[in-house]
Every structure is written in C-alpha cells, then in structure tokens.
C-alpha positions in Angstrom: -36.0 18.1 9.2 -40.1 19.7 9.1 -38.0 23.2 7.8 -37.1 21.3 4.8 -40.0 19.8 4.1 -41.9 22.6 4.1 -39.2 24.3 1.8 -39.5 21.7 -0.6 -43.0 21.7 -0.7 -42.6 25.6 -1.9 -40.7 24.3 -4.5 -43.0 21.7 -5.8 -45.9 24.5 -6.0 -43.7 26.0 -8.5 -43.3 23.3 -10.4 -47.1 22.1 -10.3 -47.7 26.0 -11.3 -44.9 26.7 -14.1 -47.3 27.6 -16.6 -49.4 30.0 -14.0 -48.7 33.5 -12.8 -47.9 32.7 -9.1 -46.7 35.4 -6.9 -43.7 35.1 -4.3 -46.5 35.8 -1.6 -48.4 32.1 -2.7 -44.6 30.3 -3.2 -43.7 31.1 0.5 -47.1 30.9 2.3 -45.9 27.2 1.2 -43.1 27.4 3.2 -45.4 29.5 6.3 -43.1 31.7 5.7 -42.5 35.6 4.9 -42.1 36.5 1.6 -38.3 38.0 2.1 -37.5 35.1 4.8 -38.5 32.5 1.7 -36.6 33.7 -1.4 -33.2 34.6 1.0 -32.7 31.5 1.8 -34.0 30.2 -1.3 -31.0 32.2 -2.9 -28.4 31.0 -0.2 -29.1 27.4 -0.8 -29.3 27.6 -4.4 -27.0 30.7 -5.2 -30.3 31.8 -7.6 -33.5 33.7 -8.0 -36.9 32.5 -7.4 -37.4 34.3 -10.5 -34.3 32.6 -12.4 -35.4 29.3 -11.3 -38.8 30.0 -12.9 -37.3 31.4 -16.0 -35.0 28.2 -16.0 -37.5 25.7 -15.5 -40.3 27.4 -17.9 -37.7 27.9 -20.5 -36.2 24.2 -20.1 -39.8 22.5 -20.3 -40.3 24.7 -23.4 -37.5 23.5 -25.0 -38.8 20.0 -24.5 -41.9 20.7 -25.8 -40.6 22.2 -28.9 -38.4 19.9 -30.1 -40.7 16.6 -29.4 -44.3 18.1 -30.5 -45.8 20.2 -33.0 -46.9 22.8 -30.9 -47.0 26.4 -32.2 -44.2 28.9 -30.8 -46.7 31.3 -30.8 -48.3 29.1 -28.2 -45.5 28.3 -26.2 -44.5 32.1 -25.9 -48.3 32.5 -24.1 -47.9 29.1 -22.2 -45.1 29.6 -20.4 -45.4 33.9 -19.4 -44.2 35.8 -22.3 -47.0 38.5 -23.8 -45.2 38.1 -27.8 -43.7 35.5 -29.4 -40.8 38.3 -29.9 -39.7 38.0 -26.0 -40.0 34.6 -25.5 -37.8 34.4 -28.4 -35.2 36.5 -26.5 -35.2 34.9 -23.5 -35.0 31.1 -25.2 -32.1 32.5 -27.0 -30.4 34.2 -23.6 -31.0 30.6 -22.0 -30.4 28.4 -24.6 -27.8 30.1 -27.1 -30.5 29.5 -30.2 -33.6 31.0 -31.7 -36.8 28.9 -30.8 -36.9 28.1 -35.0 -33.5 26.8 -35.0 -34.0 24.5 -32.3 -36.8 23.2 -33.7 -35.0 22.4 -36.9 -32.5 20.6 -34.3 -30.0 23.6 -34.6 -27.6 24.0 -31.4 -27.8 22.4 -28.1 -29.8 23.1 -25.4 -29.6 23.9 -22.0 -32.0 21.8 -19.7 -32.3 22.7 -16.4 -33.6 19.7 -13.8 -36.5 20.1 -10.7 -35.1 21.2 -8.1 -34.6 19.0 -5.0 -33.1 20.4 -1.4 -31.1 18.1 -0.1 -29.7 18.9 3.4 -26.0 18.5 4.6 -25.4 17.4 7.5 -21.7 17.1 8.6 -19.7 16.9 11.9 -16.2 17.2 10.3 -16.5 21.1 10.8 -18.5 22.3 13.8 -21.0 25.4 13.4 -19.5 27.4 16.2 -22.1 29.4 17.8 -23.4 30.5 21.2 -27.3 31.3 22.5 -27.5 35.2 24.2 -31.0 36.5 25.5 -31.0 40.3 25.7 -33.6 42.7 26.2 -34.4 45.5 23.4 -31.3 47.2 22.4 -30.7 50.5 20.2 -29.2 51.0 17.5 -27.9 53.4 15.2 -27.2 54.4 11.4 -28.6 54.8 8.1 -31.0 53.0 6.2 -32.4 51.9 2.5 -35.0 50.2 1.4 -34.1 47.2 -1.4 -36.5 45.0 -3.5 -36.3 41.6 -2.8 -37.8 40.8 -6.6 -34.7 39.3 -8.7 -32.2 39.5 -5.9 -32.3 43.4 -6.2 -31.2 43.8 -3.0 -28.0 41.3 -3.1 -27.2 43.6 -6.0 -27.8 47.5 -4.5 -26.1 46.2 -0.3 -22.5 46.2 -1.3 -22.8 49.3 -2.9 -24.3 50.7 0.4 -21.6 49.6 1.8 -19.0 51.2 -1.0 -21.1 54.7 -0.2 -20.6 54.4 3.6 -16.7 53.9 4.0 -16.3 56.8 0.8 -19.0 59.6 2.6 -17.3 58.6 6.1 -20.8 57.2 8.0 -18.6 54.2 8.7 -16.4 55.9 10.7 -18.6 57.7 12.5 -20.9 54.5 13.8 -17.6 53.1 15.1 -16.8 56.2 16.8 -20.5 56.0 18.8 -20.3 52.4 19.2 -21.5 52.4 23.1 -23.5 49.2 23.1 -22.9 45.2 23.8 -22.0 44.6 20.5 -18.4 45.7 18.9 -18.3 46.8 15.0 -20.6 47.7 12.6 -23.9 46.0 12.0 -25.5 44.7 8.7 -29.3 44.7 10.1 -31.8 42.8 7.5 -35.8 43.9 8.6 -38.3 42.0 6.8 -40.9 44.7 5.6 -43.0 42.2 3.5 -46.0 42.6 5.5 -46.5 45.9 4.7 -44.6 46.5 2.1 -44.5 43.1 -0.4 -40.9 41.9 -1.5 -39.1 44.1 0.3 -36.8 44.9 2.9 -34.6 47.3 5.1 -31.3 47.1 5.4 -29.3 49.0 7.6 -26.1 50.0 8.3 -25.6 50.8 12.1 -24.0 50.2 15.2 -25.8 49.5 19.2 -25.8 53.3 20.7 -27.5 53.4 24.0 -26.7 57.3 23.9 -28.8 59.8 21.8 -29.2 59.6 18.2 -26.2 61.7 16.8 -27.2 63.9 14.3 -27.3 62.7 10.6 -28.4 59.3 12.0 -31.9 57.4 12.7 -33.0 54.8 15.5 -33.9 50.9 15.4 -35.2 48.9 18.3 -34.0 45.8 17.9 -36.7 43.7 20.1 -35.9 41.3 22.9 -34.7 37.7 21.5 -33.0 35.0 22.2 -30.0 34.9 19.4 -28.1 32.4 17.8 -24.8 34.5 17.4 -22.4 32.7 15.3 -18.3 32.9 15.1 -17.5 34.0 11.2 -13.7 33.1 10.3 -12.1 34.8 7.2 -12.1 37.4 4.6 -15.3 39.5 3.2 -17.5 38.5 1.6 -16.9 34.7 1.1 -16.5 33.6 4.7 -19.9 35.2 5.6 -21.4 34.1 2.6 -20.1 30.8 3.5 -21.4 31.0 6.8 -25.0 32.1 6.2 -25.4 29.2 3.4 -23.9 26.6 6.2 -26.2 27.9 8.9 -29.3 27.5 7.0 -28.4 24.5 5.1 -26.7 22.3 8.0 -27.3 23.7 11.3 -31.5 24.8 10.7 -32.2 21.3 10.2 -30.7 19.8 13.0 -30.6 21.9 15.9 -34.0 22.1 17.4 -34.3 25.7 16.2 -36.5 28.2 14.9 -35.9 31.2 12.7 -38.7 33.8 14.8 -38.2 36.3 11.8 -37.2 39.6 13.3 -33.9 41.6 12.5 -31.1 39.7 11.6 -27.8 41.1 12.4 -24.2 40.8 10.8 -21.1 42.0 12.9 -17.9 43.4 11.7 -14.6 44.9 13.1 -12.8 48.0 11.9 -10.0 45.0 11.2 -8.2 44.1 7.6 -11.1 42.4 5.8 -8.7 40.7 3.7 -7.6 38.5 6.6 -7.9 35.2 6.7 -8.0 35.4 9.9 -10.7 37.9 10.3 -13.2 37.4 12.8 -17.1 38.2 12.6 -20.4 37.5 13.7 -24.0 36.3 12.5 -26.9 37.3 15.0 -30.2 35.2 14.0 -33.4 35.1 16.3 -34.2 31.9 17.5 -36.8 30.1 19.4 
C-alpha cells in the first residue's frame, strides 16, 4: 500500500499549502513521482485535474471564511491566489452561483468540496485480466504531438488527434505497415516532464520492424517487463474504466511498481462500438 500512502501524502501536502502558490513538481515530489505520472494517476482516480481540485478547495475555504468571519473580500482574494477582487468574484460565482457579496448576505446556496481522501477498492468478484510479458527493445513508427498536462489539456487534445488520423488516412497507413509482435494501432504516452515541465508526447503509432515509411517518425521502446491488461467493450468507456481499475485495484495489491517509461494502448480495426471489442493496455512494471 506504499503507493496509496504516497498519493495521500501528496494530497495532504496540497491541503497544507492551499494558500500558497505551489507547483505540480512540488506536489508530485511528495509522491516520489514524475509530474506527468502523478497528474495522470490523480485524474484517473478522482475524475478531476489537480488544478480543478486546488481551485475547488480554495474557493470552498474562501466561502467558509466569507460567511463565518469579517475578513475583507480583497484579503480573501489575495490569500487564495487571485490577483484582483474581480477575478476572485468571477471564480467564486462560477463555483457557488453567487458573488462573494451575495454569499456574505446569506443569498444562495454554497458548494463546499471536502478534503480528498484516497480510498482503494480491493475487489475480487470481477478479476482484472492480465499477463506479464518481457520484451527486448522494439521500434514503433507513427505521428506524435506534444501536449501539456496542465489542467487536463492533454485529455482534450488527444481525442482530436485521433479524429485527425482517421480523417487523413494515417490510421489506415499504420495498419498496413504493422509488422511487429503487437498487432494493431497504438496510443503511446511518453513522459517528457524531466525535460519539458508538465508535458508529454503522445504517439499514434504501430510496431514496425522495417524502414520508417515516408511521413512517419520512429520511436524506440526500451526493453521492459510489461503488465498486459485485457480490455473488453466499446471505446472510449471501456479503456477509461480499465485504466481506473488498474490504478485503484491492481497496482495497490499486485506488488508491482510503475517504471515510468512509455505506456501503450492497443487498438484493433474492429468496430469501436462493439460490446465485445478487444483492446489492450501495456504498462512497464518492475
């Protein structure tokens, strides 16, 4: 459970520094994790970004002070990270539905978000189906794009990238040049936060042991031990559900640790809406 404890430690750090300007690097360090991996894990488990969590908690505490003390609105704005009372009022109204002045007068109902506590679900009725594979280094070819992980920008940009490759023919090309052990088209996440803070590279690619086709780039995947998870069901819900179960159920009890190198999602050319669609998630572990 050390992984869960480190995640909770990072959340406690956020709570202890809500009135300060903290960075994702400082938060992730508490969990002994890279910014990319911590943000991804946090969002998978909570369905909100770190930025959303901090904003909700700060505005919840601001509302509590606003209605329970005589602290000036301008002082609350400054304490919780807003440069002007106007900016604070706009954010406050977006969350609570009323302005700070109206809230102080008792108008409307406030939305208070409680401190987050991670609870891990250890279930046995529905097994997480996986097997372990050890592979030497191999090559994938495809197209890549850099995404910021700040405020979930990657979660918005990646689906648009998939739409583009289906429209411009790249997806069909990748199926044609597939010649490796992994059959299908891959979504590959590569953490770049060590060199580009809060950034990742996302590849839409395929395993290919031949020369790099024109118009595509090459990515070398290092030798790794992989946990390969079976995913059943229509996209994107089945894939998202599988990721959540892996991090909330499998990792805390499996004895394996995430190594931080590239992760793979494997997609076939079957009907993506089929309830029997087969896909895979490959995670490097130790």
